[in-house]
C-alpha positions as CSV (number, residue, x, y, z in Angstrom):
1,M,-81.3,-51.8,9.1
2,E,-81.1,-54.0,6.0
3,N,-78.6,-53.0,3.3
4,E,-80.8,-53.0,0.2
5,K,-79.2,-53.1,-3.2
6,K,-80.3,-50.4,-5.7
7,Y,-82.2,-51.6,-8.7
8,S,-79.6,-50.1,-10.9
9,D,-77.0,-52.3,-9.3
10,M,-79.0,-55.6,-9.6
11,T,-78.5,-58.2,-12.3
12,E,-81.4,-59.3,-14.5
13,A,-81.9,-62.4,-12.3
14,E,-81.9,-60.4,-9.1
15,L,-84.4,-57.9,-10.6
16,R,-86.7,-60.8,-11.7
17,K,-86.6,-62.3,-8.2
18,E,-87.2,-58.9,-6.6
19,I,-90.3,-58.4,-8.8
20,A,-91.6,-61.8,-7.9
21,D,-91.1,-61.2,-4.2
22,L,-92.8,-57.8,-4.4
23,K,-95.7,-59.2,-6.3
24,E,-96.2,-62.0,-3.7
25,R,-96.0,-59.5,-0.8
26,S,-98.4,-57.1,-2.6
27,R,-100.8,-60.0,-3.1
28,K,-100.7,-60.9,0.6
29,A,-101.2,-57.2,1.6
30,E,-104.2,-57.0,-0.7
31,Q,-105.7,-60.1,0.8
32,L,-105.2,-58.7,4.3
33,G,-106.8,-55.4,3.2
34,I,-103.6,-53.3,3.8
35,V,-104.3,-50.9,0.9
36,N,-101.3,-48.6,1.5
37,E,-98.8,-51.4,1.7
38,F,-100.3,-53.0,-1.4
39,A,-99.9,-49.7,-3.4
40,V,-96.3,-49.2,-2.3
41,L,-95.3,-52.7,-3.2
42,E,-97.0,-52.5,-6.6
43,R,-95.1,-49.2,-7.3
44,K,-91.8,-50.8,-6.3
45,A,-92.5,-53.7,-8.7
46,I,-93.2,-51.2,-11.5
47,M,-89.9,-49.4,-10.8
48,A,-88.0,-52.7,-10.7
49,R,-89.5,-53.7,-14.0
50,A,-88.3,-50.4,-15.5
51,Y,-84.7,-51.6,-14.9
52,L,-85.3,-54.6,-17.1
53,M,-86.3,-52.3,-20.0
54,D,-84.1,-50.4,-22.5
55,P,-84.8,-46.6,-22.3
56,A,-83.6,-46.4,-25.9
57,E,-86.7,-48.2,-27.1
58,F,-88.8,-45.1,-26.0
59,K,-88.7,-42.1,-28.3
60,K,-89.3,-38.4,-27.7
61,G,-92.4,-37.2,-29.4
62,E,-94.1,-40.6,-29.6
63,V,-97.4,-41.5,-27.9
64,Y,-97.8,-44.5,-25.7
65,R,-100.6,-46.2,-23.8
66,I,-100.4,-46.1,-20.0
67,E,-100.6,-49.4,-18.3
68,G,-103.5,-49.6,-15.8
69,D,-105.1,-46.5,-17.3
70,P,-107.2,-47.7,-20.3
71,G,-108.0,-45.1,-23.0
72,V,-105.3,-42.7,-21.7
73,F,-102.3,-41.8,-23.8
74,F,-98.9,-40.3,-22.9
75,K,-96.7,-38.2,-25.1
76,I,-93.0,-38.3,-24.2
77,D,-91.2,-34.9,-24.2
78,Y,-87.9,-36.3,-22.9
79,L,-86.4,-39.2,-21.1
80,K,-84.3,-39.1,-17.9
81,G,-83.0,-42.4,-16.5
82,R,-85.8,-44.8,-16.3
83,F,-88.5,-42.1,-16.4
84,A,-90.4,-40.7,-19.4
85,W,-91.3,-37.0,-18.9
86,G,-94.3,-35.7,-20.8
87,H,-98.0,-35.2,-20.6
88,R,-101.3,-37.1,-20.9
89,L,-103.1,-36.4,-24.1
90,G,-106.5,-34.7,-23.6
91,G,-105.7,-33.8,-20.0
92,D,-104.6,-30.7,-18.2
93,N,-101.4,-30.8,-20.2
94,Y,-99.1,-30.6,-17.2
95,I,-95.8,-32.3,-17.3
96,E,-95.3,-35.5,-15.3
97,A,-92.9,-38.4,-15.1
98,L,-93.8,-42.0,-15.5
99,P,-91.6,-45.1,-15.2
100,I,-91.0,-46.5,-18.7
101,S,-92.4,-49.8,-17.5
102,M,-95.9,-48.2,-17.4
103,L,-95.8,-47.3,-21.1
104,T,-96.7,-49.6,-24.0
105,S,-96.3,-48.8,-27.6
106,L,-99.4,-48.1,-29.7
107,K,-97.9,-50.5,-32.2
108,E,-98.2,-53.5,-29.8
109,G,-101.8,-54.1,-30.5
110,K,-104.7,-53.3,-28.3
């Protein structure tokens, strides 16, 4: 079994290479119609991207757009590691965790 390095132990350059590799593998899986592998690789790339971001840029109580889910907004209740815990506005109001890389500020345009 391969000894994989944790994202938290990778340098920025290693993370960027990992993301590029994951994106390439997910593109190939999509072309081959391997839906499950595509979804897993996309999620791994999202998690790796979260380690390139500064959690301090995300604020408790603020509302963010969810990448890949247009028109849906997420309010942060608290942060833990690279995850924002909170709830989707206008939804069932149950608490969930999203990687910070899935959130974009409302101030960053449309």
